[in-house]
C-alpha angles and dihedrals in degrees: 000000000000089000091056091050091048092052092048092046092051091049091047091052093045093050090046090054091050091050090049091050091050090050090050089053092050092048091053098043090118098035109119112245096007115149120209112254128216132192113233111217125207128192111242111239112262127241121244116242139163090273096044136270114342115208118243098199133249139312133198104245097190145317114256132189121228099241135156111197094198095051091045092053093044092049092049091048094048090046090052093052091046092050092052094046092047093050091051093046092051091053092044088059089053091049090050090053090057089065105052128176129228133050094327093055125111091237091059090051091053091050092049090049094053094040089056088070089065089069090047090050089052094049110018095175095047106112092198092057090048092049092051091051092052091045089054090051090052092047092051092050089049092053091048090053092045092052091048091050090051089055090049090051091051089048090053092047092051092049091051092049092049091051092047093049092046089054091050092047091052090051090053090049090056091048091053090052091050092051089047087061093051093046092049090053093046095047091072090073091072092241128095116248093229099184092049091049090051090049091051092047089051091051090051089050090051091048089053087057087066102032132001115252141184122212138206122192115222128215092255091058096257121128127230114214121200134184133196090024101295111010108121114231097166124022108177103299095343119097139192123203135230124230139175113242138171123265125251092281097045088242105181091208097058135061137202129196118232134185114224116213128165091348094307125112116219109196113216122213114248093235092057096057096080116189134348133099093272091054092046092051093047091049090049093049097044097042117015099034092040091051092048089052092048092049090053090045093051090048092049097041095047094048097042093046093047093048094045093049092048094045090053088059091064137077125233126221091278094051095255122137114257122259133209116311093193133028107283121228115251117195095202136154092258094042124096088236089069110108110256133199138182108263089207090065107032115079099175130083100230120137122194133213128210131200140160117263105168125357091199091068101051114134099190096235141124119244133213118206117205118189119213093176143002095295107001140072141101136305115213120201101218097207094067107001096248109162126212122188118224142184117188089196086079093053134262119354118226118204125169094339094314125113117215125192136179099229101181146343131035127278125223125219107272096029112138135197132189119217117200106174099164109031098100105015091114096045100087103014117138142150108286098212140006105205111119091202090060093059103118106217101144121092115239090222131058135187129224128195117217111262091228097048113140101182130082094258114151135178111245102170138354117189128187117219099182135026121245094026119230132195090045146169097053117177122204113205117191116220093185142341092293107024137065143168128221130217094228098052140040124241137035126294133203118247123209120179112249094015120127118250112204126212115239113244123218116259091257094056121064094199130087108246098218145347129220132190118199127190131200138035118299127206127223109282096026114132140196123191129201111204142158115282113275118237089227092061101030098100093045094049116098101176095122093043088056090047089053089050091048090061086081090075098037112125104243119133113061091316094317125117120262093253090052092054095092092048088054090049095053091042089056092049091044093053091052091048092049091049091048092051092049092048090048093051093050096047090046091054091049091049091049092050094049093046089052089052090050095048091047086066102032104025126101118253108204094201090053093047091048090053089051091052091055093043097049094037087062091046089049091051091047090052090050089050090053089053090048092051092045089051090050092051090047091051091049091052092050091050091049092050093048091058 
């Protein structure tokens, strides 16, 4: 009789445990990271008797969690990649918003500024037209500064988000180490602490949302967590911490992620970080935002330099050469444009100089200079990795419209310099003066046809190259329909209608002083004279105003005209934003699919758990009935014996 009661009691306890486990599953159906648990039953070994082995019931061997290690890792990895792509895509949309289209756009301001010189060309003495032109210059500079400030604000926001997420990630790391300690202690019982394991897996999944990790389970049940391939973040109960640091050149516009261990910072390469929001934000900052800033800087620097150079080739209403319309770029020692280098790496004494050579060839990139000797090495364009060899011993080095020089000192092999020509050119730009009278719209050179010319010779274009002009007057005397002589040079020259005739510069000046294009067919004895602008005609001359207006069509940005430069800029940003959105959508779908696969194994199915409740409730009731029957039989036996 005791055996029957024992069997029933065991069954009752087992069914009660199963019901309790099912209830636990139902209670945690919405708990993030929870894995469905199941009671594992084991038949109790039977007892030998004269008629064979008599069963002794059932025992609960252990409680297991429904868990697939492969699916869990794949889901965490996909979630990490998706988090990084989503973080980058969100910031790309913000970057795209900084460069709008329409009447409020920077490109429209540039077009309005240049178009204003058409009114000045039509009425060079009209003070209102001059004032409008200068107002447009000031408005354009203001929009350039505003755009630059918006980029700075986005930079600050990204840095703050990186710091906040690094702090959160470090907190999660400490929590993983603490749970490692609890799991290690609990593992000695011989049973797995399912809820603790789920909690740790969820923490690892959350950590992957910030930075991609790999994990290795140790024999004592603890989990090792690694980042950037092999950098240990958690080793048992020991932890390292993450921190945002500067790059090798202390570039304030870029960030690196380092792991701090035993007081030492190990900087991790950006490409090794994988997914996670921190990684996505760093990639956005170091690549997308930096490129957007450089594109704005190239746009600003090319336009301001071109306008300043052209304006200096004009004369104002008082006959003075024009000055700067917009703040010029100075690549000085105390300016952010000055090449910088990490003193902890460089061992040489070389200092570099930077100047503009040709605004039409700007690429809008940063450059890294690596010395292999005292004066030679390679220049790497960071935007695409194109390498150019250099040797300052042969003189200045020109790359993408920039002129580099080794001004002093000697470099050592391994010395490195970072060149950032465009990063802040829009930060402080403004109109340099506001006096309409000082607007230099007259050309410093003029052309005069001979009064006795008999041919069809006409002036098509006369361009000044220096101000004031030198080596003038120069008289061209035609000796036939296709030949001419010039007063500043010996010999005869060939004339072709529509072909440019260049002024001859003095020996001390490497530039041509002027350029003239004539049309038509001359006759022998016809003349044309290039001379300095006459005071009598200065205020009626609009040659430089027309030259300013012609800048609209100057080929400047990757083969596009100046006024198309902004359209190219926003197209470039738009393509990157579109690519980021597409990548984010794809990685999000993959992450969702893999998480669905994981939860199909580990998740709680309420219908299934409800069926278990009914099934084991009935088993529980049957076990109780067995006990009741056994008790009744036992009572009957007692009563029979007592008689």
